[in-house]
C-alpha positions in Angstrom: 64.3 -5.8 29.5 61.8 -3.2 30.8 58.4 -2.2 29.6 58.1 1.1 28.6 55.3 3.4 28.6 54.8 3.3 24.7 54.2 -0.6 25.4 52.1 0.1 28.1 50.0 2.3 26.8 50.0 -0.4 24.0 48.4 -2.7 26.3 46.3 -1.2 27.5 44.8 0.3 23.9 45.0 -3.4 23.4 42.8 -4.5 26.1 40.0 -1.5 25.9 39.7 -2.7 22.0 39.7 -6.6 23.0 36.3 -7.6 24.7 37.7 -11.5 25.3 40.7 -10.9 26.7 39.5 -7.8 28.6 37.2 -11.0 30.0 39.9 -13.4 30.4 41.8 -11.0 32.7 39.4 -10.2 34.6 38.9 -13.9 35.9 41.9 -14.3 36.3 43.7 -15.6 39.8 46.9 -14.3 39.7 49.8 -12.1 37.5 50.5 -15.0 36.0 47.6 -16.6 34.9 46.5 -13.2 33.6 50.5 -12.9 31.8 49.6 -15.7 30.2 46.5 -14.2 28.4 48.3 -11.3 27.5 51.4 -12.1 26.0 50.3 -13.9 23.4 47.1 -11.5 22.5 50.3 -8.5 22.8 52.6 -10.7 20.4 49.9 -11.3 17.9 49.2 -7.6 17.7 52.9 -7.1 16.9 53.8 -6.0 20.3 57.5 -8.0 21.3 56.6 -8.8 25.6 57.8 -11.6 26.9 56.0 -13.1 30.5 59.5 -13.4 32.7 58.8 -8.8 31.5 55.5 -9.0 31.8 55.4 -10.5 35.5 58.3 -7.7 36.6 56.4 -5.6 35.6 53.3 -6.5 37.4 55.2 -7.3 40.4 56.7 -3.5 40.8 53.0 -2.1 40.7 52.5 -4.1 44.0 53.4 -0.9 46.4 55.8 -2.7 49.2 52.6 -1.4 51.9 50.8 -3.9 50.2 53.2 -7.0 51.2 53.1 -5.6 54.7 50.8 -6.8 57.6 48.0 -4.8 59.9 48.9 -4.3 63.9 46.4 -4.9 66.2 45.3 -1.5 66.7 44.8 -1.6 62.6 43.2 -4.7 62.4 40.6 -3.7 65.8 40.2 -0.4 64.0 38.8 -2.5 60.3 37.3 -5.2 62.5 35.2 -3.0 64.4 35.2 0.7 63.4 37.8 2.3 66.1 40.7 1.0 68.6 40.0 -0.5 72.2 40.1 2.7 73.4 37.2 4.0 71.2 35.4 1.3 72.0 35.9 1.7 75.8 34.6 5.8 75.4 31.4 4.0 73.5 31.2 1.6 76.2 31.0 4.2 79.2 28.6 6.2 77.4 26.3 3.4 75.1 25.5 1.2 78.3 24.4 3.5 81.2 27.6 4.0 83.3 26.9 7.6 82.8 24.4 9.4 84.0 23.2 12.3 83.0 23.5 15.0 86.2 20.5 15.6 88.6 18.2 18.1 88.1 18.2 21.6 89.7 14.6 21.5 89.6 11.8 19.8 92.1 12.2 17.2 89.1 15.0 14.2 90.7 13.4 11.0 89.7 13.0 12.2 86.7 16.6 12.2 85.4 18.3 10.7 87.8 20.4 7.4 86.7 18.9 8.1 83.2 21.9 7.1 80.4 23.6 10.1 78.4 
């Protein structure tokens, strides 16, 4: 039987009131461990909740995108903060491969070969 919105609100209130339950849920390492803590507490509080229903509710809350893997470009951005092409551009300008244009004045040596 699906869990109603009213039951979800009652569960939230139960968790808010019961500090020990809240701490146990925070330490839970899986949804089944969290459900095994929450179902008995909910039943004791007068809520008719079954383990299978709660696990199905938890599974429905996880967005489909959370189960998808990242492609190489997305991983590059996460790992280094920029894509391959952005890294190449940064490398080009930060390692002295691009230089400032020469001064039109008489002091050419002051700017010749100086990195951007």
